[in-house]
C-alpha positions as CSV (number, residue, x, y, z in Angstrom):
1,M,0.0,0.0,0.0
2,P,1.2,3.6,-0.6
3,D,2.3,5.8,2.2
4,A,0.9,9.1,0.9
5,P,-2.7,10.2,1.2
6,L,-5.1,8.7,-1.4
7,I,-7.5,10.5,-3.8
8,L,-10.5,8.8,-5.3
9,T,-11.8,9.8,-8.7
10,V,-14.3,8.6,-11.2
11,S,-12.8,7.1,-14.4
12,L,-14.3,8.6,-17.6
13,D,-15.1,7.1,-21.0
14,T,-12.2,7.7,-23.4
15,A,-13.9,10.3,-25.5
16,S,-14.9,12.4,-22.5
17,Q,-11.4,12.0,-20.9
18,N,-9.8,13.2,-24.1
19,F,-12.2,16.1,-24.5
20,F,-11.5,17.4,-20.9
21,N,-7.8,16.7,-21.2
22,D,-7.6,18.8,-24.4
23,L,-9.3,21.7,-22.8
24,R,-7.1,21.5,-19.8
25,K,-3.9,21.4,-22.0
26,R,-5.1,24.5,-23.8
27,H,-6.2,26.5,-20.9
28,F,-4.5,25.4,-17.7
29,P,-1.2,27.2,-16.9
30,P,1.4,24.7,-18.3
31,E,3.7,24.9,-15.2
32,R,0.8,23.8,-13.0
33,N,-0.8,21.2,-15.4
34,Y,0.7,17.9,-14.3
35,L,-2.5,16.0,-14.0
36,D,-5.1,14.8,-16.5
37,A,-8.6,16.2,-16.1
38,H,-10.4,14.4,-13.3
39,L,-13.7,14.1,-11.3
40,T,-12.7,13.9,-7.7
41,L,-14.9,12.1,-5.1
42,F,-12.5,12.2,-2.1
43,H,-9.4,14.3,-1.7
44,H,-7.6,12.7,1.2
45,L,-8.1,9.1,2.3
46,P,-5.7,7.2,4.6
47,P,-3.1,5.2,2.7
48,N,-2.9,2.1,4.8
49,E,-6.6,1.4,5.6
50,I,-7.6,-1.9,3.9
51,Q,-11.3,-1.1,4.4
52,I,-10.9,1.8,1.9
53,T,-9.8,-0.4,-1.0
54,D,-12.2,-3.2,0.0
55,A,-15.2,-0.8,-0.1
56,I,-14.1,0.6,-3.5
57,R,-13.7,-2.9,-5.0
58,E,-17.0,-4.0,-3.5
59,L,-18.9,-1.0,-4.8
60,A,-17.4,-0.9,-8.3
61,G,-18.3,-4.6,-8.7
62,T,-22.0,-3.9,-8.1
63,R,-22.4,-0.8,-10.3
64,Q,-23.1,-0.3,-13.9
65,P,-21.3,2.6,-15.7
66,L,-22.8,5.9,-14.7
67,T,-24.4,8.5,-17.0
68,I,-23.3,11.9,-15.9
69,Q,-24.6,15.2,-17.3
70,A,-22.3,18.1,-18.0
71,T,-24.9,20.8,-17.3
72,N,-23.0,24.1,-17.6
73,V,-19.7,26.0,-17.5
74,T,-19.0,27.6,-14.2
75,S,-16.6,30.0,-12.7
76,I,-14.3,28.8,-9.9
77,G,-12.9,32.3,-9.2
78,N,-9.5,32.1,-10.9
79,G,-10.6,29.4,-13.3
80,V,-13.3,27.5,-15.1
81,A,-15.0,24.1,-14.6
82,Y,-17.7,22.0,-16.1
83,K,-20.5,21.4,-13.6
84,L,-21.7,17.8,-13.5
85,E,-24.9,16.2,-12.3
86,S,-25.7,12.5,-11.5
87,D,-28.0,11.2,-8.8
88,K,-26.2,7.9,-8.9
89,L,-22.8,9.6,-8.5
90,V,-24.2,11.4,-5.4
91,Q,-25.5,8.2,-4.0
92,I,-22.1,6.5,-4.4
93,H,-20.4,9.4,-2.7
94,Q,-22.9,9.4,0.2
95,Q,-22.5,5.6,0.6
96,L,-18.8,5.8,0.8
97,Q,-18.9,8.9,3.0
98,S,-21.1,7.1,5.5
99,R,-18.8,4.1,5.5
100,W,-15.6,6.1,5.8
101,Q,-16.7,8.8,8.4
102,P,-13.9,8.1,10.8
103,W,-11.2,8.7,8.2
104,L,-12.6,11.7,6.4
105,I,-11.1,15.2,6.4
106,P,-13.6,18.1,6.7
107,Q,-13.5,18.7,2.9
108,D,-14.5,15.1,2.2
109,K,-17.4,15.3,4.7
110,Q,-19.1,18.0,2.7
111,K,-21.8,17.5,0.1
112,L,-20.3,16.5,-3.3
113,W,-20.0,19.2,-5.9
114,P,-19.2,17.2,-9.0
115,H,-17.1,19.1,-11.6
116,I,-14.1,18.9,-13.9
117,T,-11.7,21.8,-13.8
118,V,-10.3,22.9,-17.2
119,Q,-8.6,26.1,-16.0
120,N,-7.3,27.3,-12.6
121,K,-4.9,29.7,-11.0
122,V,-5.1,32.4,-13.7
123,D,-6.2,36.0,-13.3
124,A,-9.9,36.7,-13.1
125,A,-10.1,38.4,-16.5
126,R,-8.6,35.4,-18.3
127,A,-11.0,33.0,-16.4
128,K,-14.0,35.2,-17.3
129,A,-13.0,35.3,-21.0
130,L,-12.7,31.5,-21.1
131,K,-16.0,31.0,-19.4
132,A,-17.7,33.3,-21.9
133,A,-16.0,31.5,-24.8
134,L,-17.0,28.1,-23.6
135,E,-20.6,29.2,-22.9
136,Q,-21.1,30.5,-26.4
137,D,-21.9,27.1,-28.0
138,F,-22.4,25.1,-24.8
139,Q,-25.1,22.4,-25.0
140,P,-25.5,20.0,-22.0
141,F,-23.9,16.7,-22.8
142,E,-23.4,13.2,-21.3
143,I,-20.2,11.6,-20.1
144,V,-19.9,8.1,-18.8
145,G,-18.3,7.1,-15.5
146,T,-16.7,3.8,-16.2
147,G,-15.3,3.0,-12.7
148,L,-13.3,4.4,-9.8
149,A,-9.6,5.2,-9.7
150,L,-7.4,5.4,-6.6
151,W,-4.4,7.7,-6.7
152,E,-1.5,8.4,-4.4
153,Y,-1.0,12.1,-3.8
154,L,2.7,13.0,-4.2
155,G,2.6,16.7,-3.2
156,G,1.4,17.8,-6.6
157,P,1.5,15.0,-9.1
158,W,-0.5,11.8,-8.5
159,K,0.5,8.2,-9.0
160,L,-2.2,5.7,-10.1
161,V,-2.6,2.9,-7.5
162,E,-5.5,1.0,-9.0
163,V,-8.5,1.3,-11.3
164,F,-11.8,-0.4,-10.2
165,D,-14.0,-0.8,-13.3
166,F,-17.8,-0.8,-12.9
167,K,-19.3,-4.1,-14.1
168,R,-20.6,-4.1,-17.6
């Protein structure tokens, strides 16, 4: 097991992952862009708690891929994100939240705000301009969550620990 804190994300279908990665490569400051686009469920899980991986494996093995709606482009202050909605995703988060209460940091105890950041840590004018540009031809669209991915946080970059595919 890794020694650094763990991050849990939703794995996306290839086309959606490529779409968000492309936006991130074009609009995220290059010196800060050392991650692919991601949909984070939990930001800081304990690295050596076997119940964490057991719960992820068990849950992924009982779920079908998730349909997730990208509903709009939103400001995150000094950046831009796509707001996402999925009742099933919220249910998964709540189920794991309930099971993992003793280990969760305050951020992970909060209600889930599903989103994918495509720009961050830029000046407000640049963020406002990108939001306006992306909103011009925005139409809500679907992405598919294909599983869960567990990552080791390395102080900036992440290292993949394991992918847990949803059953097909």
